[in-house]
N, C-alpha and C positions, 0 to 999 in steps of 0.2 A: 668790561673792566667791575669787578667787585670793588664795592665800596671799604673802606678801610673803616675799622672802629677806633675813632678818636678819643680816648680818653682825656675828656675836658669836661669843665664846668662850661653851660654853655652861657650863663650869665658874664663870665670871664671874658668869652669869644664875644659878645656884643660889645662887650664895653671896652675890647680892647681894637675893636675894628675888624675882626676876622671876618674873612669870606667865608661860610660855613657849607659854602656849595662844592667846596673841594678839601674838606678838612684832613685830606692823607698829603695834600700839597702843604709844603713848609713854607711857602712866599704866602701864606693866608696870617702869617704870625705877625704879635703888634709892631706898628709902624716906627716905632723910635728905638728901635734897635740900632746897636754900631757895629758896620760890617758884619752881620751876620751870616747865616748861611746863603740867605738869601735877599743880602741888605741893599734897600732901596741906595741909586748911584750916588745922591749928594749928599751924603751921608758924611761927617765925619768921622775920626776914631779918636781914641784917648790925646788929650796934649797937657802934660805931665799929668796926668792920670785925673784931672778935675774938669774933664768938658763931657757934656752930655750932648745931645745931637743937636748938631748945625746945619740947619735947611739952606746955609747958602750955597752957591754952585760953586765946584771944584775948590776949596778953601787950600790954602797953603798950611799943610798939617805938620809937626814936629813931634818925631815920637820921641825925644831925646829923654821925657821925664818917665825915668824909672820907677818901683815901689820901690821904696827905701826901708821897708821893714828887717828889722832884725831876726834870726833864726837861725841857730845853729847851721854852720855850712859843713855837710859833710859828703859834698862832691855833686855835682849833677848830671851821673851820668847813671844808667841801670845797670841792675847785673849784666854783663857783658856776654854772651853764649858762645861758644867756641865759633869761631869765623864772623858772629856777625858786627858787621861794621859800629852800631849802635850800641847793641842792646834790644832791639825791638824786633822781634821777629828772626826767623833765619836767614842766613845771607843769600838764599834764593828768592828772597820777597824782591816784588818787582820795581820798588823805590831803590835798592839796592843795584840794579843792571847798569852799567857801563852802555849807553848811547851814543857813544862819541861818534861812533862807525855807524850807525843805523842809516835806514836808507830816509831819506825827507819823505813825508807825508804827499800824495798827489796834488793837493791842496794846498798846499803850504804856502805858496807863492801870492795865492788868492787871499788867503787868512792875513797872513802879514802886510798886505795890501788894504783889506778890509779894516784891520785894526788901526792902521797908521792915518786910515782918512776918517776914520772916527775919533781921533786924537789921541792915540797911543794908549797907554795905559789910563788908569784911573788917578786922581787926584791932578788933575789937570795936564795929563800925561808926565809925572813927574815919577820917576821910581822912586821907591822910597820902602823902609824898613818899619814893621812894626814889631815892637820888645815886647810885647805886656800880655804874653800866653803865658802861664804857669806850668810844670809838672812838677805834680808831688809824689811823693813817694811814702806806701804805709809798707809797716813790718806785721810779726804776728801779733803785735800787742796794739795793732789801730783798730778801732770798734768799726763794725759795719752798721749802716743806718738804712732804714726804707725811707723810701721816698714817698710825696703825694702825686701821682702824676697831673699834669697841666694840659692845655691847649697844647703845647709845644711837643707832648708826647704820640705817637704816632703806633698802631698796632696794624700788621704784626713787625714794623721795620724793626722797634725800638725794643729794648730789655729791661722786665717790670722784676728786677731784685736789687736786692740790699748792695750798695757798694760800700766801699772802706773811705773812712773821712779820717783825714791826720786831724790830732788835735789842735796843730798851728798850722795853716795855710790861707789859700787865697783864689778866688776866683779869676779869670781873666780877666784885667782891666780894674780890679776892685782889692782893697785893703784887706776885707777879711770873704766869708764866705755869702755875705748879703751882697745880692743884687741890687745895689742901689742907686747905678747908673744907667740901668735899664739897657747895658749892651749884651752882648754875645752871653757874657756870666759863664763861658766854659769850666766844668771842672774836671780836670785830666789827673788821674791817680793811677800809679804804677804800686799793684800790688806784688810784692816781690816773693813771699812765700809760695804763692799759686801760679806766678809768672803771667799774671794777666793785665791788661791795660783798660782802665773803667775812662770812658767821656763821654761827659754828659752835656747838652748844649741847655740853657738857659735855666741853671742851676740858682738856687735861692734858698739858704739854711739862715732861719734866724731862731737863735734858743732850740727848741725841740722842734718845730718844724721846719720840715725840707721836702722844697717843694724842686720839681725836678721837670724838664724836658726830655727830649731823646735821650736814652743812656743805650751807648754800645759798649759790649765786653768783648776785648779781642784777646784770642789764644796765642800769647806770644811763641809757643811752642811749633806754631801750626805754619806751615806755606799755606794760605788761600788762593784759592783758584782763581779766575778773573771774573768770575761772580760774586767774589767778596764774600761777604753776609748773607748774599743773596740777591739776584736780577731785580731791579726795579725798587730797591730797596735804600733808604738814606742810612745815614749815621749821624755823628754829631757833628758834622760836616757835607754840605750839599751833595756831594762826589760820592759819599757811601764809604769813602775809604778813612782809615785812620787819620790822626792828626799828628801825633807825638813823633811820631818815624819821621816825618818830613820836616819838624824844626830844626834849625841848625840854632848850636849853641856858644856861647862864649869858649868854654872849652876845644870846641871844635878849631873855631878860626885861630886860638891863640896856639895848638898843636900843630898848624900848617895845612889843616887836610880835612875838608867836608867827604863822607864816603857816602853820601845818597842824594834824592834828588830831595828840592824845596818844594814848601806848599806855596801858589800864587793866586791869586784872586783877581777880578773883574769887574768893573761896572757890568749890570746884568744885561744891558744894550749892547754890551761886547760879546757876550755869553751865546753860543747858537741855540735857537729856541727849538724843543721838539725832539731833541736828541742826545746821545751820549756816546761815548766810548769808553771801550775796558783801558787800565783799572777800573773807572769809575763805574759805578752801579745804580746812578741817581741821577737826577736833574732836576730842575724845579720851572715851573709858570713862569715865576717872575724873568727868568731868561727871555730875553726878546730881541737877541740879534739875528742875523741872517745867515746865509749859506758862507758867506765871506768872512763869518768869525769863527773863533775854535767854540767845539763843544765841551762838557764835564769833561774831565778825564784825557785831555791832550796834554799834551808835554814838546814842550817848548826849549829847545835847546840853542845855547849861546852859538854864535857861529866860530869855529875854530881861529881863525885869523884876527880874531879881535885884539886889539893891541894892547893887554894888560897893563903895561907900564905905566899906560898913561892913565891909570886909574891912580886914587890921591895914597893910598897906605896898602900894605900887605893885607891886611885885616880885608877889605874888599877885593885885592887880587885872589885872595881864598874861595870867595864867595864865588867869584868868576869863574874859576878854575870847576869848580864843582857844577856850575851852568855848562858848563863846555860838556863835561864826562857824562852827567848826570840828568842833567837837566830842570826843568821844573814840571808841576801836575797843575793842573787848572783844578780849584780844589770848592772854591766858595765863591760868594759874589760880595762887591764891596769895592773901597778906595784904594785902599795901602797893596801895593802890590806884594810884597816877601813877610813871611812872618818867620821871626826868630823866638827862641824860647827866652824868657827873665833871666836875668842874670839871680835870680834870689838863691837859687841853690847849688849853683855852679862856682869851683871855684876860683874863676878867671873872671874877671868883669868886663862887661860893653865898654865902659869909660876908659877914652885913649887906643882902644881896638877896633872899635868899627862904630861909626855915628850913621844915623837915619838917613842920611842923606849922600852918603859915600859910595853907590852906587848909583847915581842920580845921571851920570851921563851914559848908562847903558838905555836903547832908546828901541823901541820893538822893531824895527828894522834891523836892529842886530841880530835877531831872533829867527831861529825855522821850527818849523813845527815837524816832531818825527813821525813816523809811519803811524797811524792810529788804527790801522785794521778797520774791522766791521762797524758802521753806524748803528748806534740800537734807538728804536723809539722810544721815545718817554711817554709811558702809560701811566707809569705810576703804581701799577698792578704788583704790590713785593710779594715776591714769593721767596720765604727765607731758606737758606741751605742749611741743611742741620749742621 
């Protein structure tokens, strides 16, 4: 395996506690991050957007706190392509695939039993929704800005190019563009004129200084192959695929249908070590689960006979139906199971529609693992696709 050239300041890496023996492994990032792409298993996420890392075991977390920034609301959906359920990528993209009748993976029973034996989901086994991720939109007037790569930027995995930064916006879990709380600080921007999706992990913009971790630029007109941007290559998420297409929105839930797979995360000790499956193209050394845990890229499906009428509201039932039809893809390491898009730029709002605990009744044993195909050994030896 060749050694990737990590664009970093060595002093920053030492100060942050990074293990420089494997610079290409995102698990060596600063330990105080919140549910990051290789999150430490006992960290909390934002509570009313003010909490920093909480090292207490299995906290009870409440993601009801939403950003309350007042920005002009012009709708939350990107430019919709013909036939594309969300406007992100053509309709043939893997996250739009109906897997309700797909065969169960031969390891499904063992994986579900393994997760149950380890306590189920993260967060004390409680299924919960994180509403903190922002998706910003840029038009032809939005300026592009160059960034200075940090130790969270990996070569050749990440894209070193300018990205659009709207005048008004915010990072994940922040009130603006400064990464004040030392979380994941994802910066996600859809550039509508070029139909490109920019997703950056660990962004930090303060005045004229723009520090950036891994940037992945996605062509939304393209159906990517199973190898995505490249085998063994990361992105702004540990699994190597994009984030935005897997986020469900208040507008989708209010409309009564989510037509894509969902993003989900698990603690590192419940993610299989040493391998991944497509559509993932990457994993992390932080994953420490055994063969009875799911690998990155695993797609879980809610059982078809789950009693949806037992869920507390129609919003929860909309999400549950999507989990039956499209499933959810293991994307990252951390505690809070599902990720929804913040309602800051959507016409509908989460309040009164869906709460962070409304799917709490869904347990690991209500799911099965869809046939995942070939298991791919994790080497971190990224080979980018053209």
